[in-house]
C-alpha positions in Angstrom: 18.9 13.3 -8.0 19.8 10.3 -5.8 17.6 7.3 -5.1 16.6 8.6 -1.7 15.6 12.0 -3.2 13.7 10.3 -6.0 11.9 8.0 -3.5 10.9 11.0 -1.3 9.7 12.9 -4.4 7.6 10.1 -5.7 5.7 9.7 -2.4 3.2 12.6 -3.1 2.1 10.8 -6.3 1.3 7.5 -4.7 -2.3 6.3 -4.7 -2.1 3.9 -1.8 0.1 5.6 0.7 -2.7 5.9 3.2 -3.9 2.3 2.7 -2.8 -1.0 4.1 0.8 -2.0 3.5 -0.3 -5.1 1.6 -2.3 -2.9 -0.9 0.8 -0.7 -1.4 2.9 -3.8 -2.0 0.4 -5.2 -4.5 0.0 -1.9 -6.3 3.8 -1.5 -6.6 4.3 -5.1 -7.9 1.4 -5.1 -10.4 2.2 -1.6 -11.6 5.8 -2.5 -12.2 4.8 -5.6 -14.2 2.2 -3.6 -16.2 5.0 -1.4 -17.4 6.7 -4.2 -19.2 4.4 -4.2 -22.2 4.8 -0.5 -22.6 8.6 -0.7 -22.2 8.7 -3.6 -24.8 6.9 -1.4 -27.3 9.3 1.5 -26.7 12.3 -0.9 -27.0 10.9 -2.4 -30.2 10.6 1.0 -31.8 13.9 2.2 -30.3 12.1 5.3 -29.0 14.6 6.6 -26.3 12.3 9.2 -24.8 9.5 6.6 -24.4 12.0 4.1 -23.0 13.0 6.7 -20.5 9.4 7.4 -19.6 8.6 3.7 -19.1 11.7 3.1 -17.0 10.7 6.2 -14.9 7.3 4.6 -14.3 9.0 1.3 -13.3 11.3 3.2 -10.9 8.2 5.0 -9.5 6.7 1.6 -8.6 10.0 0.4 -7.1 10.0 3.5 -4.9 6.6 2.6 -3.5 7.9 -0.9 -2.7 11.2 0.5 -1.2 9.3 2.8 1.1 7.7 -0.2 2.8 11.0 -1.2 4.4 13.0 2.1 3.9 15.3 0.1 1.5 17.6 1.5 -1.1 17.8 -1.1 -3.9 21.2 -2.8 -4.2 22.6 -3.7 -7.6 25.2 -6.0 -6.0 22.6 -8.1 -4.1 22.9 -11.8 -4.7 19.9 -13.9 -5.7 16.6 -12.5 -6.7 12.9 -13.0 -6.8 11.2 -14.3 -9.9 8.0 -12.7 -11.3 6.0 -15.7 -10.0 7.5 -15.4 -6.5 6.7 -11.7 -6.5 3.1 -12.4 -7.5 2.8 -15.0 -4.8 4.1 -12.6 -2.2 1.5 -10.1 -3.2 -1.3 -12.6 -3.3 -0.5 -14.1 0.1 -0.2 -10.8 1.7 -3.2 -9.1 0.2 -5.5 -12.0 0.4 -4.1 -14.3 3.0 -2.7 -11.6 5.3 0.7 -13.4 5.3 3.2 -10.5 5.6 6.5 -11.3 3.7 9.7 -10.8 5.5 11.6 -7.5 5.0 14.3 -9.5 3.3 11.8 -10.9 0.8 10.4 -7.4 0.0 13.9 -6.0 -0.3 15.0 -8.9 -2.6 12.0 -8.2 -4.9 12.9 -4.5 -5.0 16.5 -5.3 -5.8 15.5 -7.7 -8.6 13.1 -5.1 -10.1 15.7 -2.3 -9.8 18.4 -4.4 -11.4 16.2 -5.3 -14.3 15.3 -1.6 -15.0 18.9 -0.4 -14.5 20.1 -3.0 -17.1 17.7 -1.6 -19.7 18.8 2.0 -18.9 22.4 1.0 -19.2 21.8 -0.8 -22.5 20.3 2.4 -24.0 22.9 4.6 -22.2 20.2 6.6 -20.4 21.5 8.0 -17.1 19.5 6.9 -14.1 19.4 10.4 -12.6 17.9 11.7 -15.8 15.2 9.1 -15.6 14.4 10.0 -12.0 14.3 13.7 -12.8 12.2 13.4 -15.9 9.7 11.1 -14.2 9.2 13.6 -11.3 8.8 16.4 -13.9 6.2 14.4 -15.8 4.3 13.5 -12.7 4.3 17.0 -11.5 3.0 18.3 -14.8 0.3 15.6 -14.9 -0.8 16.3 -11.4 -0.9 20.1 -12.0 1.9 20.7 -9.6 0.5 18.1 -7.1 -2.9 19.8 -6.8 -4.5 16.6 -8.3 -4.2 13.2 -6.7 -2.6 10.3 -8.5 -6.1 8.8 -8.8 -7.4 11.9 -10.5 -4.7 11.7 -13.1 -5.6 8.2 -14.2 -8.3 9.3 -16.7 -6.6 9.4 -20.1 -8.9 12.2 -21.3 -7.4 14.6 -18.7 -3.8 14.0 -19.7 -1.7 16.2 -21.9 0.4 13.6 -23.6 2.1 16.1 -25.8 3.3 18.0 -22.7 4.5 14.8 -21.1 6.3 13.8 -24.3 8.2 17.2 -24.3 9.3 16.7 -20.8 10.6 13.2 -21.6 12.4 14.6 -24.6 14.0 17.2 -22.3 12.2 20.2 -23.9 
């Protein structure tokens, strides 16, 4: 699965695709940041299937961001955007209606992508495997896309064991 295929496949799971672009940007940025704690726990326990799951979640949020400008993240891009700069872009756009440039959005996507790819490479997890397992997990969680993303947020309705099997490749 390529980045473009992964990005297209994640669109049906996006909560904000029909909302304002600023809300989509903020959702993508905050969602990506929220995955850091979960990824840190997975790394601390050296749980490869959980690391793969959390990286898949991070890539899912990057895909939301990438669709705003139809941008494929570039690992060779120079520079980057700090976490504080990303938060300020989100805040200014969502609250102040100050749309960031396409270059700023793309730089943030590049930075986020590079960070996630570094972790995947460190643990020798193929990126394509992360994309495919994330789509399989989301498909299972959403009952084959019959449930919206918002409907899958209730932990009581999730089958964690089934999701874990998918991430383990079973």
